[in-house]
Structure formats: structure tokens, C-alpha cells
C-alpha positions in Angstrom: 9.0 16.9 -10.1 8.7 13.7 -11.9 10.0 11.7 -9.0 7.1 12.8 -6.8 4.6 11.9 -9.5 6.3 8.5 -9.9 6.3 7.8 -6.2 2.5 8.6 -6.0 1.9 6.2 -9.0 4.0 3.5 -7.2 2.0 3.9 -4.0 -1.3 3.7 -6.0 -0.2 0.7 -8.0 1.3 -1.3 -5.1 -1.8 -1.0 -2.9 -4.1 -1.4 -5.8 -2.4 -4.7 -6.7 -2.6 -5.9 -3.1 -6.3 -5.2 -2.9 -6.8 -6.9 -6.3 -4.8 -9.9 -5.0 -7.2 -10.2 -2.0 -10.2 -10.1 -4.4 -8.7 -12.7 -6.7 -7.9 -15.0 -3.7 -11.4 -14.7 -2.3 -13.0 -15.3 -5.6 -10.8 -18.4 -6.2 -11.7 -19.8 -2.8 -15.3 -18.7 -3.1 -14.9 -17.0 0.3 -16.3 -13.6 -0.6 -15.7 -10.8 2.0 -13.7 -12.9 4.5 -12.8 -11.1 7.7 -9.1 -11.5 7.0 -9.4 -10.2 3.5 -11.5 -7.2 4.6 -8.8 -6.4 7.3 -6.1 -6.5 4.7 -8.0 -4.2 2.4 -8.7 -1.8 5.2 -5.0 -1.8 6.1 -4.0 -1.2 2.5 -6.4 1.8 2.2 -5.1 3.2 5.6 -1.5 2.8 4.5 -2.2 4.4 1.2 -3.8 7.4 2.8 -0.9 7.7 5.2 1.8 7.5 2.6 0.1 10.0 0.2 -0.2 12.4 3.1 3.5 12.0 3.8 4.3 12.7 0.1 2.1 15.8 0.1 3.8 17.1 3.3 6.0 20.0 2.2 6.9 21.2 5.7 10.0 19.1 5.9 13.6 20.2 6.2 15.1 18.0 3.5 12.5 17.0 0.9 14.7 14.5 -0.9 15.5 12.5 2.3 11.9 12.7 3.3 10.7 11.1 0.0 13.4 8.4 0.3 11.9 7.6 3.8 8.4 7.5 2.3 9.6 5.0 -0.4 11.2 2.8 2.3 8.0 2.9 4.3 6.1 1.9 1.2 8.3 -1.1 0.7 8.0 -2.1 4.4 4.2 -1.7 4.5 3.6 -3.5 1.2 5.8 -6.4 2.2 3.8 -6.8 5.4 0.5 -6.8 3.6 1.8 -9.2 0.9 2.8 -11.6 3.7 -0.7 -11.4 5.1 -2.2 -12.0 1.6 0.0 -15.1 1.2 -1.2 -16.4 4.5 -4.8 -16.3 3.4 -4.1 -19.5 1.4 
């Protein structure tokens, strides 16, 4: 199923971009390994693991509806993390 592969790629890319944004911000501000940045990265990794586990869960009644919910969760979690990254400034 291409849509599952695409969803996994989207999850990987979104959280990878968020982590990269934290590194770029910290490098620009010369504030390497700030507590706030580290917390955002840890949350991104945790959310990534959670969403990939949900995608890999095949014991659901309606797989299509389940994957739509996962995509909605991705958007919600990513937006929350992006808001935190923006507040680092």
C-alpha cells in the first residue's frame, strides 16, 4: 500500500524537520543543547515512535479510518511542536 509508505515518510520527514529546526535555532543563538530544545527533540522522538507504532498496528477494525486518525494526530502533534520551536526565539 503506497499510502502507508507515504504516511510513514511524512511522519519521518515532519519530525526530522522539527528536530533540524531546533538544531538550527540553537546553532544560530549559540545556545547548544538548551533544556527547551532538548525537551522538544525528546518529544519529537517520542511522538515519532508512537505514530509509527500506530501505523504498524494491524489489529484495527477499519484500517482506512485508523490511518486517517493517525494522519490527523501527526498534524496535531507537529503543530504543537512547531509552536514550541517558534517560542524558542
